SEDOTOR-509809 format. One line per field, with one value per residue (C-alpha): residue number from 1; residue in one letter; chain; z, y negated, x negated. Coordinates in Angstrom, 3 decimals. Each point is the difference from the previous one (the first is absolute). Example, Ala and Ser with C-alpha at 12.3 -4.5 7.8 and 13.67 -1.06 7.14 Angstrom:
<nodes>
resi	1, 2
resn	A, S
chain	A, A
c3	7.800, -0.660
c2	4.500, -3.440
c1	-12.300, -1.370
</nodes>
This chain:
<nodes>
resi	1, 2, 3, 4, 5, 6, 7, 8, 9, 10, 11, 12, 13, 14, 15, 16, 17, 18, 19, 20, 21, 22, 23, 24, 25, 26, 27, 28, 29, 30, 31, 32, 33, 34, 35, 36, 37, 38, 39, 40, 41, 42, 43, 44, 45, 46, 47, 48, 49, 50, 51, 52, 53, 54, 55, 56, 57, 58, 59, 60, 61, 62, 63, 64, 65, 66, 67, 68, 69, 70, 71, 72, 73, 74, 75, 76, 77, 78, 79, 80, 81, 82, 83, 84, 85, 86, 87, 88, 89, 90, 91, 92, 93, 94, 95, 96, 97, 98, 99, 100, 101, 102, 103, 104, 105, 106, 107, 108, 109, 110, 111, 112, 113, 114, 115, 116, 117, 118, 119, 120, 121, 122, 123, 124, 125, 126, 127, 128, 129, 130, 131, 132, 133, 134, 135, 136, 137, 138, 139, 140, 141, 142, 143, 144, 145, 146, 147, 148, 149, 150, 151, 152, 153, 154, 155, 156, 157, 158, 159, 160, 161, 162, 163, 164, 165, 166, 167, 168, 169, 170, 171, 172, 173, 174, 175, 176, 177, 178, 179, 180, 181, 182
resn	M, T, D, I, A, L, H, F, E, P, P, F, A, R, I, V, L, N, R, P, E, R, R, N, A, I, S, R, A, M, W, R, A, L, P, A, I, R, T, A, I, E, A, R, E, D, I, L, V, V, L, V, E, G, A, G, G, H, F, S, A, G, A, D, I, S, E, F, D, A, A, Y, R, D, G, A, A, A, R, D, Y, G, D, A, V, Q, D, G, L, Q, A, L, I, D, L, D, R, P, T, I, A, V, L, R, G, N, A, V, G, G, G, L, G, L, A, M, A, C, D, L, R, F, C, A, A, D, A, Y, L, A, V, T, P, A, K, L, G, L, V, Y, G, H, A, E, T, R, R, L, V, E, L, V, G, P, S, R, A, K, D, L, L, F, T, G, R, R, I, E, T, E, E, A, L, A, V, G, L, I, D, R, R, V
chain	A, A, A, A, A, A, A, A, A, A, A, A, A, A, A, A, A, A, A, A, A, A, A, A, A, A, A, A, A, A, A, A, A, A, A, A, A, A, A, A, A, A, A, A, A, A, A, A, A, A, A, A, A, A, A, A, A, A, A, A, A, A, A, A, A, A, A, A, A, A, A, A, A, A, A, A, A, A, A, A, A, A, A, A, A, A, A, A, A, A, A, A, A, A, A, A, A, A, A, A, A, A, A, A, A, A, A, A, A, A, A, A, A, A, A, A, A, A, A, A, A, A, A, A, A, A, A, A, A, A, A, A, A, A, A, A, A, A, A, A, A, A, A, A, A, A, A, A, A, A, A, A, A, A, A, A, A, A, A, A, A, A, A, A, A, A, A, A, A, A, A, A, A, A, A, A, A, A, A, A, A, A
c3	-0.149, -0.404, 2.010, -1.735, -1.064, -1.898, 0.808, -1.975, 2.235, -1.773, -0.262, 2.757, -1.035, 2.533, -0.108, 2.697, 1.363, 0.787, 1.736, 3.705, 1.367, -0.835, 1.069, -3.499, -0.856, -3.847, -2.389, -3.091, -2.018, 2.352, -1.013, -3.578, -0.384, 0.855, -3.493, -1.482, 3.004, -1.188, -3.589, 0.911, 2.378, -2.737, -2.585, 2.668, -0.930, 3.341, 2.736, 1.274, 3.331, 0.681, 3.531, 0.976, 3.165, 1.262, 1.039, 3.815, 2.760, -2.160, -2.713, -1.058, 2.518, -3.375, -2.698, 0.371, 1.485, -1.009, -3.327, 1.190, -0.410, -4.047, -0.335, 1.121, -1.098, -2.605, -1.738, -2.726, 2.394, 2.030, -2.892, -0.697, 3.172, 0.351, -3.563, 1.351, 3.414, -1.633, -2.940, 2.049, 1.907, -2.949, -1.349, 3.176, -0.381, -3.284, 0.179, -1.890, 3.113, 3.543, 1.901, 3.988, 2.387, 2.688, 2.710, 2.664, 2.390, -1.282, -3.140, 0.569, -3.038, -3.482, 1.259, 0.762, -2.982, -1.218, 1.798, -0.985, -3.484, 0.878, -0.956, 4.565, 2.431, 2.145, 3.595, 2.532, 3.159, 1.407, -3.231, 0.069, -2.984, 0.379, -2.776, 0.790, -3.112, 2.011, 3.163, -2.738, -1.436, -3.208, -1.272, -1.011, -3.131, -2.511, -0.203, 3.317, 1.550, -2.533, 1.146, 3.492, 0.076, -1.960, 2.977, 2.710, -0.652, -0.149, 3.826, 0.792, -2.948, 0.929, 3.739, -1.312, -2.405, 1.805, 3.357, -1.325, 2.609, 0.832, -0.548, 1.851, -2.058, 1.890, -0.908, -3.483, -0.514, 1.908, -2.524, -3.000, -0.281, -0.179, -1.268, 2.064, 3.731, 0.270
c2	-0.007, -3.632, -3.134, -0.617, 3.263, 0.555, 2.807, 1.450, 1.739, -0.402, -1.982, -1.681, -1.432, -0.519, -3.313, 1.433, -2.827, 2.734, -1.871, 1.285, -0.514, -3.742, 0.051, 0.172, -3.163, -1.458, 0.307, -2.554, 3.310, 1.014, -3.112, 0.420, 3.813, -1.587, -0.576, 3.096, 1.622, -1.524, 1.177, 3.030, 0.004, -1.616, 2.189, 3.281, 0.289, 2.138, -2.816, -1.760, -1.856, -1.159, 0.849, -2.233, 1.477, 0.245, 3.177, 0.514, -2.207, -3.057, -2.176, -2.141, -2.136, -2.489, -0.891, 1.156, -2.653, 2.083, -1.267, -3.480, -1.052, 0.592, -0.642, -3.448, -0.272, -2.700, -1.724, 2.747, 2.953, -1.518, -0.557, 3.739, 1.146, -2.041, 1.264, 3.407, -0.580, -1.441, 2.426, 2.710, -1.548, -1.313, 3.940, 1.339, -3.312, 0.872, 3.824, 1.028, 2.586, -0.912, 0.026, 0.433, -0.635, 2.134, -1.398, 1.548, -1.358, -3.263, -2.272, -2.637, -2.774, 1.361, 3.458, -2.315, -1.665, 3.353, 1.536, -3.952, 0.352, 3.577, -0.254, 1.576, 0.659, 2.833, -0.501, 2.377, -1.314, -0.631, -1.634, -3.707, -2.327, -3.311, -2.588, -0.321, -1.849, -3.818, 2.236, 0.643, -3.786, 1.335, -0.994, 2.691, 0.538, -1.603, 3.422, 1.055, -3.330, -0.975, 4.089, -0.670, -3.739, 2.367, 2.874, -2.476, -3.728, -2.886, -0.843, 3.555, 0.509, -2.879, 1.477, 3.068, -1.738, -2.586, 2.180, 3.101, 2.053, 3.566, 0.475, 3.398, 1.826, -1.337, -3.224, 0.560, 1.664, -3.173, -2.383, 2.392, 0.520, 3.936, 2.022, 2.561, 1.288, 3.888
c1	-0.117, -1.057, 0.315, 3.386, 1.753, 3.221, 2.515, 2.657, 2.623, 3.050, 2.113, -2.663, -3.070, -2.948, -2.270, -2.458, -2.397, -2.879, -2.790, 0.799, -3.400, 0.415, 3.697, 0.850, -1.730, 1.006, -2.769, -0.581, 0.228, 3.168, 1.856, -1.285, 1.600, 3.189, 0.955, -0.837, 2.149, 2.747, -0.182, -0.563, 3.464, 2.091, -0.494, 1.081, 3.984, 0.338, -1.492, 2.512, -1.338, -3.817, -1.635, -3.002, -1.961, -3.304, -1.673, -0.927, 1.643, -0.242, 2.010, -2.801, -2.251, -0.113, -2.514, -3.621, -1.785, -3.440, 1.037, 0.048, -3.239, -0.128, 3.324, 0.253, -4.166, 1.402, 3.027, 0.074, -0.572, 2.670, 2.762, -1.081, 1.088, 2.953, 1.275, -0.352, 1.616, 3.126, -0.083, 0.514, 2.673, 1.609, 0.468, 1.859, 2.002, 0.826, 0.782, 2.620, 1.334, 0.422, -2.719, -0.495, -3.170, -0.708, -1.394, -1.758, -2.834, -1.206, 1.251, -2.135, -1.286, -0.305, 2.244, 2.744, 0.251, -0.047, 2.668, 2.010, -0.576, 2.265, 4.191, -0.288, -1.790, 0.696, -2.286, -0.717, 0.962, -3.746, -1.141, -1.008, -1.013, -1.804, -0.089, -4.042, -1.895, -0.099, -2.147, -2.622, 0.747, 1.718, 3.218, 2.250, 0.669, 3.316, 1.913, -0.164, 0.842, 2.989, 1.001, -0.744, 2.138, 2.717, 0.500, -0.601, 0.837, -2.495, -0.634, -0.376, -2.382, -2.285, -0.123, -1.149, -2.135, -1.680, -0.323, -1.032, 1.967, 0.704, 4.015, 1.063, 2.636, 3.239, -0.845, -0.756, 3.224, 2.163, -1.529, 0.030, -3.362, 0.659, 3.308, -0.282, -1.211, -0.407
</nodes>
């Protein structure tokens, strides 16, 4: 299995983030793989629902910060990295089947952005979520910020964006960030 895998189990497709040793931190290559994964899913008539999940005990700790020196070394590299993230998110947003993020452990930063690109978010009761780029001196991407505002409203989105605070599933459900707590 690679760092991001696609399994077909009709009527489901499973997109699995498979870097449990790094809490499924999402690399540039994983972001870049999502458009091809979308194409493969849409080519199958027997797939009705797509589940997006993380291997091991976590959904995703977010973007792989070990790549940040290279990703932000200059303007061209930063644009390329940002394009990879936005293209990956857009592939999920545009997928022609319902998508469900299956959240366990942490769903943080870019990982939460990936979950928000899905149609629904089902969350384990002991999971936690956070929008953490501000803690790293970064700005959350356009697609992620727009989706966050759509889900929780502008005031709550600002709270989460500005503070980077951890949000437990009870609050996430109450404010509309997740759809089910299981």
